C-alpha angles and dihedrals in degrees: 000000000000113000135206097209131059117237099196109068132223124231113193128193117235116229143135091295095061111018102109117104090242094052093047091051092048090051093052090050088046093056112282114142100178143014128224122213109205108214092192084079109009123109119213092243092050094046092049090052091047092052090049092051095045092051092048092050091045092051094047090055095039094232122125111235128191124230117206125194108210109202118214096225121186093329096164117209140175114258126235114311120202089222142354110288120219114206134187134200109280096028117130120222131192113218106198128183091198102042140083123229117285120156108301092353102100126186119231132193098231132048101246092172087082094053116030131080128207112269095033117125119245123191122205129199093022093306100318094112118042120204137172123224106246102176148341099254099189143331089291105025142066132192120226131185117224115235100189139022118264148120131266129210137183120291096002116154127265123209127196107183096177099041118109110217089192097229091307096122100114101084128204088256091053091050091051091047092050091049091050092049098042094092095034125095096268122148102185137022117199120206117214126221095011111188104174144359090267089070090056094045091050093052092045091052090050091051093049091046089054092047096249121149093196117133122235124245118193114216109214108211106122134087092233094055096056097057104119101247094038093051095052092048091049091052091050096054097039127077090223144348131230118206097220095196099180102065091027089061091053093045099048107011128272092258090065096054101077092053093047089048091055092048094049094050090048093049092048090053090047092055099032094248131143118263123202125185112204145176131058096358090146100003095149089065090071083082105012133059094224131049124240120253089249091056092049089052091048092055092044091052091054089051092049091049088055102248114176094216141014119205137218120204123166089006092075101018098058108353127119094237111040097150094043090050092054092048091048092050091049092051090054092048094048095047093046096047092047093053107032126037118224120257114292118263090231088067088054104042096043091211096308117134141165138168092282096053093036093059091047092047092048094049093050095044091049093046094050095044092050091042091227124178098243147342112245114206121194103206137165101188098021094249095118091053092047092048090054091045090056087073091056099226119203092234140058123289104214106203120198119191138159090221119087089197091056091048090053093046091051090055086086096045120105115274093347126147108181131202132185114228134148118273115262144137092264100033093120095044091046092052092046090053090047091053091046090055088051091053091244090143124063099235133055092230103042129181124213136181113228121202115194147135135247090243107055114213095019116122115236096014098111108133110132135084120187135178115218131184113213114215 
């Protein structure tokens, strides 16, 4: 069945290439469902202005849009070098938190002397130069031995796949950024370099203490986080997971990333959590007006696996063709979903079931057997809509909620179209009739499945499935 809406959502990064009100509006119309603010680069003034412009564009179109604050985390980088440094296998370098550049003494932006152990691998320039930690040289410096020839430049990333940061991944900068954003209109906060569930719990406690209702996204990009038990626990305690494929490839090897991506999407469906696939999805479009065949295949694979959201980074933040990139990504999503169904939920759940998944399963099965126009979910927190979405129905999930925050958060959830309406016993039916009058559905006498609870507006009270004919 050909569809007129895309079920996998698009998250775009705001940057100099797309920050005007006109461009943001055009991107939303073109298919963007959420915007990422990258706090590795964003200023508070710039982020505040971006939020304001996104909300204005969203309101003018009448389409809820999510805003995600992406924290930098302990992204360790070299400091400023006075010149490019050429290194050869066998060279020894001193990485010093308290020094300026002098020959093979290189400044770094984090005190690794407190964390690393001799024998651990350390990758410079985002993986291009491999080194081994030889010694702790002082309270602020370490010595590493170079394993391959290469060059080093200012502010290039450092990766330490075997180093345990001991829960110390929320930096002082992250804490300041969370505090700044707590009273801003932010829907999601993503935490970089997550290693364990404790990292997620710490961030969630900080958000609640500051009065923020933002949901927490775990960025999976470390070796520790992909261990089988750790990954499942992280998915359980998070509100969503981002497959941060750039640093993950450096930390564990690029050949591992596709398998981890598949596992993460499956676990997110299993537990009703948001899944986001990120990094280099259409990287060539930073410079070119068309994607490569490999990039098209990459996006299509994420759709087939059942990802909620696919993300654009440099492509929209600083690329030459931000609007064209969004449109190209949407074309791939639409064609893929119309010609290949996503992976079956049975492959994901492995026979597990409970009331939450049973209601979602029943609603989708009933809707597809009756060939209804949509599933209407009455939801306060968004959980009901996400539980239905876990079964990846081939039709819209119309979410009705009294919370504007929930409506914006659901903008990134699979197949969801969210609307803000007052709580009430007939909120779902009322919205369905409203959409019928606006010719939202394809037939004059449409049928919908409505999922609701006997206590409208109460979280966790969903227990009723009804079939209604709209005339």
